[in-house]
Backbone as numpy.savetxt, mean C-alpha at the origin, in Angstrom:
# Nx Ny Nz CAx CAy CAz Cx Cy Cz
-1.66 -12.56 -16.29 -2.37 -12.16 -15.10 -3.80 -12.68 -15.22
-4.24 -13.38 -14.19 -5.59 -13.92 -14.23 -6.48 -13.19 -13.23
-7.73 -13.62 -13.17 -8.72 -12.94 -12.34 -8.36 -13.05 -10.86
-7.80 -14.18 -10.43 -7.43 -14.34 -9.02 -6.37 -13.33 -8.61
-5.41 -13.06 -9.48 -4.38 -12.06 -9.17 -4.99 -10.67 -9.05
-5.89 -10.33 -9.94 -6.52 -9.01 -9.90 -7.34 -8.85 -8.62
-8.08 -9.88 -8.25 -8.88 -9.82 -7.03 -7.99 -9.71 -5.80
-6.86 -10.41 -5.78 -5.97 -10.31 -4.63 -5.30 -8.94 -4.56
-4.98 -8.33 -5.71 -4.43 -6.98 -5.71 -5.45 -5.99 -5.16
-6.69 -6.12 -5.59 -7.74 -5.21 -5.12 -7.97 -5.40 -3.63
-8.05 -6.65 -3.17 -8.27 -6.92 -1.75 -7.14 -6.43 -0.87
-5.92 -6.73 -1.28 -4.79 -6.28 -0.46 -4.63 -4.76 -0.52
-4.89 -4.16 -1.68 -4.83 -2.70 -1.78 -5.85 -2.03 -0.88
-7.05 -2.60 -0.84 -8.10 -2.06 0.02 -7.73 -2.18 1.49
-7.24 -3.36 1.89 -6.88 -3.58 3.29 -5.72 -2.68 3.71
-4.67 -2.65 2.91 -3.51 -1.82 3.24 -3.87 -0.34 3.22
-4.72 0.06 2.27 -5.17 1.45 2.23 -5.97 1.84 3.47
-6.84 0.93 3.92 -7.62 1.23 5.14 -6.73 1.30 6.37
-5.76 0.40 6.48 -4.85 0.43 7.63 -4.05 1.74 7.62
-3.56 2.14 6.46 -2.78 3.39 6.38 -3.65 4.60 6.69
-4.89 4.61 6.20 -5.77 5.74 6.49 -6.16 5.77 7.96
-6.24 4.60 8.61 -6.52 4.55 10.04 -5.34 5.11 10.83
-4.12 4.76 10.43 -2.94 5.22 11.14 -2.61 6.68 10.86
-3.11 7.21 9.75 -2.85 8.60 9.37 -4.20 9.32 9.20
-4.82 9.68 10.33 -6.14 10.33 10.21 -6.01 11.71 9.58
-7.06 12.09 8.91 -7.05 13.40 8.28 -8.20 13.53 7.31
-8.06 14.43 6.40 -9.14 14.74 5.46 -9.01 13.94 4.17
-8.89 12.63 4.29 -8.79 11.77 3.11 -10.13 11.15 2.76
-11.22 11.70 3.29 -12.54 11.12 3.04 -12.94 11.22 1.58
-12.40 12.18 0.85 -12.77 12.34 -0.54 -12.15 11.29 -1.45
-11.23 10.49 -0.93 -10.64 9.43 -1.74 -11.65 8.36 -2.11
-12.47 7.96 -1.17 -13.45 6.91 -1.43 -12.81 5.54 -1.53
-13.60 4.56 -1.95 -13.15 3.18 -2.04 -12.08 3.00 -3.11
-12.35 3.55 -4.28 -11.41 3.38 -5.40 -10.08 4.05 -5.08
-10.12 5.24 -4.53 -8.89 5.94 -4.16 -8.11 5.20 -3.09
-8.84 4.59 -2.14 -8.18 3.81 -1.09 -7.49 2.58 -1.68
-8.17 1.92 -2.61 -7.58 0.75 -3.26 -6.34 1.15 -4.05
-6.45 2.21 -4.84 -5.31 2.65 -5.65 -4.15 3.13 -4.78
-4.46 3.84 -3.70 -3.40 4.29 -2.79 -2.72 3.09 -2.14
-3.48 2.07 -1.79 -2.90 0.86 -1.20 -2.01 0.11 -2.18
-2.45 0.01 -3.43 -1.65 -0.69 -4.44 -0.37 0.09 -4.76
-0.51 1.40 -4.98 0.67 2.21 -5.28 1.60 2.25 -4.07
1.03 2.35 -2.88 1.83 2.35 -1.66 2.57 1.05 -1.46
1.97 -0.06 -1.88 2.66 -1.35 -1.79 3.86 -1.39 -2.71
3.73 -0.81 -3.89 4.88 -0.74 -4.80 5.97 0.16 -4.23
5.57 1.30 -3.66 6.55 2.21 -3.05 7.24 1.51 -1.88
6.46 0.88 -1.02 7.04 0.16 0.11 7.91 -1.00 -0.32
7.48 -1.70 -1.37 8.29 -2.80 -1.89 9.61 -2.32 -2.46
9.58 -1.17 -3.13 10.82 -0.61 -3.65 11.75 -0.20 -2.51
11.20 0.50 -1.52 12.02 0.91 -0.38 12.56 -0.29 0.37
11.72 -1.33 0.50 12.17 -2.55 1.18 13.24 -3.28 0.39
13.18 -3.21 -0.93 14.18 -3.90 -1.74 15.56 -3.27 -1.61
15.59 -2.00 -1.22 16.88 -1.35 -1.01 17.61 -1.92 0.20
16.84 -2.46 1.16 17.43 -2.96 2.40 17.24 -4.46 2.59
16.69 -5.14 1.60 16.35 -6.56 1.75 17.61 -7.41 1.85
17.56 -8.32 2.81 18.66 -9.25 3.00 18.22 -10.68 2.70
16.91 -10.92 2.68 16.40 -12.26 2.49 16.21 -12.62 1.03
15.57 -13.76 0.77 15.34 -14.18 -0.61 14.34 -13.26 -1.31
14.55 -13.06 -2.59 13.72 -12.13 -3.36 12.33 -12.70 -3.64
12.15 -14.00 -3.60 10.86 -14.61 -3.95 10.06 -15.02 -2.72
10.32 -14.44 -1.57 9.57 -14.76 -0.36 8.13 -14.30 -0.52
7.19 -15.07 0.02 5.78 -14.70 -0.13 5.41 -13.61 0.85
4.64 -13.90 1.87 4.20 -12.88 2.81 5.11 -12.87 4.02
5.41 -11.69 4.48 6.15 -11.53 5.72 5.63 -10.28 6.42
5.71 -10.23 7.73 5.26 -9.03 8.44 6.02 -7.78 8.00
7.29 -7.93 7.64 8.07 -6.77 7.20 7.53 -6.22 5.88
7.11 -7.10 4.98 6.56 -6.61 3.71 5.22 -5.91 3.92
4.42 -6.41 4.86 3.16 -5.74 5.18 3.44 -4.36 5.76
4.40 -4.28 6.67 4.75 -3.00 7.29 5.27 -2.01 6.25
6.10 -2.47 5.34 6.62 -1.59 4.30 5.52 -1.14 3.35
4.55 -2.01 3.09 3.42 -1.62 2.24 2.59 -0.52 2.91
2.36 -0.67 4.22 1.60 0.35 4.95 2.39 1.66 4.99
3.69 1.59 5.24 4.50 2.81 5.26 4.55 3.47 3.89
4.63 2.68 2.84 4.60 3.23 1.49 3.28 3.90 1.18
2.17 3.32 1.67 0.86 3.92 1.46 0.71 5.21 2.25
1.30 5.26 3.44 1.28 6.51 4.21 2.04 7.60 3.46
3.15 7.25 2.85 3.90 8.22 2.04 3.04 8.70 0.88
2.35 7.78 0.21 1.48 8.15 -0.92 0.36 9.07 -0.44
-0.24 8.77 0.71 -1.32 9.62 1.24 -0.80 11.01 1.59
0.41 11.09 2.15 0.97 12.41 2.45 1.23 13.20 1.18
1.72 12.55 0.15 1.94 13.23 -1.13 0.62 13.71 -1.70
-0.42 12.86 -1.61 -1.74 13.25 -2.12 -2.30 14.44 -1.37
-2.03 14.53 -0.07 -2.51 15.70 0.70 -1.89 16.99 0.19
-0.63 16.93 -0.20 0.03 18.14 -0.70 -0.42 18.47 -2.13
-0.71 17.45 -2.92 -1.08 17.67 -4.31 -2.54 18.08 -4.45
-3.41 17.42 -3.72 -4.86 17.71 -3.86 -5.32 18.79 -2.96
């Protein structure tokens, strides 16, 4: 893993986390930047796992709108779990 991969994980986690927090308004203000990044990254893994259960295409595909949507949905699930836990 190199620096470019880490920066892309942080950037995509931040973007996906912000989109999910925008679509799911609530009292998530205490998460902050780091929490948003981590929720986006974890949510992407959750969405990727859920998407892999139904995937029909090639496993090594790069970006697709469906993967972005699953990442956002996975992050929404993570945010809902965090609301119950915190």
